[in-house]
C-alpha positions in Angstrom: -18.9 -22.5 12.6 -22.5 -23.1 11.5 -23.6 -25.9 9.3 -24.3 -23.4 6.5 -20.7 -22.3 6.5 -19.6 -25.9 6.1 -21.5 -26.3 2.8 -18.2 -25.6 1.0 -15.3 -27.7 2.4 -12.5 -25.6 3.7 -10.0 -26.9 1.1 -12.4 -25.9 -1.7 -12.9 -22.3 -0.5 -11.4 -19.5 -2.6 -8.4 -17.9 -0.8 -7.8 -14.3 -0.3 -4.1 -14.5 0.6 -2.4 -11.8 2.6 -2.0 -10.3 6.1 -2.0 -6.6 5.1 -4.6 -4.3 6.5 -6.5 -3.8 3.2 -6.9 -7.6 2.8 -7.9 -8.1 6.5 -10.5 -5.4 6.1 -11.9 -7.0 3.0 -12.1 -10.4 4.7 -14.1 -8.8 7.5 -16.4 -7.2 4.9 -17.0 -10.6 3.2 -18.0 -12.2 6.5 -20.4 -9.4 7.3 -21.9 -9.2 3.8 -21.9 -12.9 2.7 -25.5 -13.6 3.8 -26.9 -10.4 2.3 -29.0 -10.4 -0.9 -27.8 -6.9 -1.8 -25.9 -6.4 -5.0 -22.1 -5.9 -4.6 -19.8 -4.0 -6.9 -16.1 -5.1 -6.6 -13.7 -2.5 -8.0 -10.0 -2.4 -8.5 -7.3 -2.7 -11.1 -7.1 -5.7 -13.5 -5.6 -8.8 -12.0 -6.1 -7.7 -8.3 -8.4 -10.6 -7.4 -11.9 -9.3 -7.7 -13.1 -12.7 -8.8 -11.8 -14.2 -5.6 -13.9 -11.8 -3.6 -17.0 -12.7 -5.6 -16.4 -16.5 -5.0 -15.9 -16.0 -1.3 -19.1 -13.9 -0.9 -20.9 -16.8 -2.5 -19.1 -19.6 -0.6 -19.4 -18.0 2.8 -23.1 -17.1 2.5 -26.4 -18.9 2.7 -26.4 -19.4 -1.1 -23.3 -21.6 -1.0 -25.1 -24.8 -1.9 -26.7 -23.2 -4.9 -25.0 -22.4 -8.3 -22.2 -19.8 -8.7 -22.3 -18.7 -12.3 -19.7 -16.3 -13.8 -19.9 -14.3 -17.0 -17.1 -12.1 -18.3 -19.0 -9.3 -20.1 -15.9 -8.3 -22.1 -15.2 -11.8 -23.4 -18.6 -12.2 -25.2 -19.4 -10.4 -28.5 -21.9 -7.6 -27.9 -24.5 -9.2 -30.2 -24.3 -12.5 -28.2 -24.2 -11.1 -24.7 -28.0 -10.8 -24.4 -28.4 -14.5 -25.3 -25.6 -15.5 -22.9 -27.2 -13.5 -20.1 -30.9 -14.2 -20.6 -30.9 -17.3 -22.9 -32.8 -17.8 -26.1 -35.6 -19.8 -27.7 -35.2 -22.2 -30.7 -35.1 -20.2 -33.9 -34.5 -16.8 -32.2 -31.6 -16.2 -34.5 -29.4 -18.1 -37.0 -27.8 -21.0 -35.3 -30.3 -21.2 -32.4 -31.4 -24.7 -33.2 -32.7 -25.3 -29.7 -33.7 -23.4 -26.6 -31.0 -22.5 -24.2 -31.3 -21.0 -20.7 -29.1 -18.0 -19.9 -26.8 -17.3 -17.0 -29.6 -15.7 -14.9 -31.6 -18.9 -15.1 -28.5 -21.0 -14.4 -27.7 -19.0 -11.3 -31.3 -19.3 -9.9 -31.1 -19.5 -6.1 -27.4 -18.7 -6.2 -25.0 -16.0 -7.3 -24.3 -14.4 -10.7 -20.9 -12.8 -11.1 -20.7 -10.3 -13.9 -17.1 -9.6 -14.5 -15.9 -6.5 -16.4 -19.4 -5.1 -16.3 -18.0 -1.7 -17.3 -17.3 -2.9 -20.8 -21.0 -3.7 -21.5 -22.7 -1.8 -24.4 -25.2 0.8 -23.3 -28.1 -1.0 -25.0 -27.4 -4.1 -23.0 -27.1 -2.1 -19.8 -30.7 -1.1 -20.1 -31.8 -4.7 -20.3 -29.7 -5.7 -17.4 -31.1 -2.8 -15.3 -34.6 -4.0 -16.1 -33.8 -7.6 -15.0 -32.2 -6.3 -11.8 -35.2 -4.2 -11.0 -37.9 -6.7 -11.8 -36.1 -10.0 -11.0 -37.6 -11.3 -14.3 -35.9 -12.2 -17.5 -37.1 -13.0 -21.0 -35.2 -15.2 -23.4 -34.2 -13.8 -26.8 -37.1 -14.7 -29.1 -39.4 -15.6 -26.2 -42.5 -14.0 -24.7 -42.6 -15.8 -21.4 -41.3 -13.9 -18.3 -39.1 -16.1 -16.1 -38.7 -15.1 -12.4 -35.2 -15.5 -11.1 -33.8 -15.4 -7.5 -30.2 -14.3 -8.0 -27.7 -12.3 -6.0 -25.7 -10.2 -8.5 -22.0 -9.4 -7.9 -20.4 -7.2 -10.5 -16.8 -6.3 -11.0 -15.0 -3.7 -13.0 -11.5 -2.2 -13.5 -13.2 0.8 -15.2 -13.9 4.1 -13.5 -17.6 3.9 -13.8 -18.1 7.6 -12.8 -15.8 8.7 -15.6 -17.7 6.3 -17.9 -21.0 8.0 -16.9 -19.5 11.4 -17.7 -18.5 10.1 -21.2 -21.9 8.6 -21.7 -20.6 5.1 -21.8 -22.4 3.8 -18.6 -25.8 4.4 -17.2 -25.9 6.1 -13.8 -29.1 4.2 -12.8 -27.4 0.9 -13.5 -24.4 2.0 -11.4 -26.6 2.8 -8.4 -28.4 -0.5 -8.8 -25.1 -2.5 -8.8 -23.3 -0.3 -6.3 -25.4 -1.1 -3.3 -22.3 -2.4 -1.5 -18.8 -1.7 -2.8 -15.6 -3.6 -2.1 -12.4 -2.0 -3.4 -9.5 -4.3 -4.1 -6.1 -2.7 -3.7 -3.3 -2.9 -6.2 -0.6 -5.3 -5.3 1.9 -2.4 -5.0 -0.3 -1.0 -2.2 0.2 -4.2 -0.1 3.8 -5.2 -0.8 4.0 -7.1 2.5 1.7 -9.7 1.0 4.0 -10.5 -1.9 6.0 -13.3 -0.1 2.8 -15.0 1.1 1.4 -14.9 -2.4 4.6 -16.3 -3.9 4.5 -19.3 -1.5 0.8 -19.8 -2.1 1.2 -19.9 -5.9 4.4 -22.0 -5.7 2.7 -24.6 -3.4 -0.2 -25.0 -5.9 2.1 -26.0 -8.8 3.1 -29.6 -9.5 6.5 -30.8 -8.3 8.8 -29.4 -5.6 8.0 -25.7 -5.1 10.4 -23.0 -6.1 11.6 -20.8 -3.3 13.3 -17.4 -3.1 16.0 -15.9 -0.9 15.1 -13.2 1.6 17.0 -10.7 -0.6 15.0 -11.8 -3.7 11.7 -11.5 -1.8 12.7 -8.0 -0.6 13.3 -6.9 -4.2 10.1 -8.5 -5.4 8.2 -6.5 -2.7 9.6 -3.3 -4.3 8.4 -4.0 -7.8 5.5 -2.1 -9.3 3.5 -5.2 -10.5 1.3 -3.4 -13.0 -0.5 -6.7 -13.6 -1.1 -7.1 -9.9 -1.7 -10.6 -8.4 -2.2 -12.2 -11.9 1.2 -11.0 -12.9 2.8 -12.3 -9.7 1.2 -15.7 -10.3 2.5 -15.8 -13.8 6.0 -14.9 -12.5 5.9 -17.7 -10.0 4.9 -20.2 -12.7 7.8 -18.9 -14.9 10.2 -19.3 -12.1 9.0 -22.8 -11.4 9.4 -23.8 -15.0 12.9 -22.5 -15.2 14.2 -23.5 -11.8 11.9 -26.3 -10.4 12.5 -26.8 -6.6 15.4 -24.4 -6.5 16.1 -21.5 -4.3 16.3 -18.3 -6.4 18.5 -15.4 -5.5 18.2 -11.8 -6.3 20.7 -12.1 -9.2 18.2 -14.2 -11.2 15.3 -11.8 -11.0 16.1 -9.7 -14.1 15.9 -12.9 -16.1 12.5 -13.9 -14.8 10.6 -10.7 -14.2 9.7 -8.5 -17.2 10.1 -4.9 -16.4 12.3 -5.6 -13.4 13.2 -2.5 -11.5 16.7 -2.7 -9.9 17.2 -1.3 -6.4 18.0 2.4 -6.3 21.8 3.0 -5.8 22.7 4.3 -2.5 23.7 7.9 -2.5 27.0 9.0 -1.3 27.1 10.0 2.4 26.8 13.8 2.6 29.6 15.8 4.3 28.1 17.4 7.4 28.6 21.0 8.4 31.2 21.6 11.2 29.7 21.0 14.6 29.7 24.2 16.7 31.3 24.3 20.1 27.8 24.4 21.7 27.0 21.1 20.1 23.8 20.1 18.2 20.5 18.5 18.7 21.1 15.5 16.4 17.7 13.9 17.2 15.8 17.1 16.2 17.9 17.5 13.0 17.3 13.9 11.9 13.6 14.2 12.6 13.3 17.4 10.6 15.3 15.9 7.7 13.2 12.8 7.7 9.9 14.8 7.7 11.3 17.0 4.9 12.1 14.1 2.7 8.8 12.3 3.3 6.9 15.5 2.5 8.9 16.1 -0.7 8.3 12.5 -1.8 4.6 12.7 -1.1 4.4 15.8 -3.2 6.3 14.2 -6.0 4.1 11.1 -6.0 0.8 13.0 -5.8 0.1 11.8 -2.2 0.2 8.1 -3.2 1.6 6.2 -0.2 2.8 3.2 -2.1 4.6 5.3 -4.7 6.1 7.5 -1.9 7.4 4.4 -0.1 9.1 3.3 -3.3 10.7 6.7 -3.8 12.1 6.5 -0.3 13.2 2.9 -0.3 10.8 2.0 2.5 8.1 -0.6 3.0 4.6 0.9 2.8 3.8 0.0 6.4 7.1 1.5 7.6 6.3 4.8 5.8 2.8 4.9 7.3 4.2 4.5 10.8 6.7 7.3 10.2 4.0 9.6 8.9 1.9 8.9 12.0 4.8 9.6 14.3 5.7 12.8 12.4 2.1 13.9 12.0 2.3 14.1 8.2 -0.9 13.7 6.3 -3.5 11.2 7.3 -1.3 8.1 6.8 -4.5 6.2 6.1 
């Protein structure tokens, strides 16, 4: 590993936890793109870990020794966002008693992470676009242009193309931000990572870490997790608070997990047709039946692999392998 990579100690690096293919692919992308100065747009549902990707892109790249500055565009009042981003001079507005640099200036030489950029007002979008194109900012109430060397990483859980159609987002800004795109999957689309994430979050909490039985982990892998990794982290903290250092079984999950989905009851075993004297090709019958159920479930779920796997009571990776074997869809 080069000296540049060691600017951030290994124990201080952000962690993208998981062994699933989507996460492995994102890790590869981060390693390839970390040194680039190109803008990156990280998309994905809320709570999926987009901020971790932004931190790793900074920490693994040549700008690691320089500032990493984050700004949540949805958390700042629209009339204050320009000042937060570009700074202001003394007297620029009521309460501006002294000059203050903005996030662009603070991130000079490093990385500026603009979270929830899809929630930015359109008037502010035009000013951000100009800063990205010119690499120059002006403080509110100021006249002096300030050159900045900043790599911008933006993130959003909003469908920006739909926002453009509604007139809520500028297409020219999207193309300026979307030079490179990294898409974070929903947690439900990588259920095999749930046990690893649970252990990671539990180990980070004070005291003896809470643990889960294999049956409990299996049920947790089948949950929808609408809040994604953030919801899972909160669940682990709740479990640790209630049962510090204990081993939690499946019977306790309904008490700890809001919106817990119990396992689907097993259906009664169907009565087979009488077997003819000539016998049957059981392997072919089972293969055809399996293919029929998978095809029906795919149709019912609109082609979503994770939802189809849940309907069939399978792990996502198991379903993908079956689809490949049976030549159903792309299984990608």
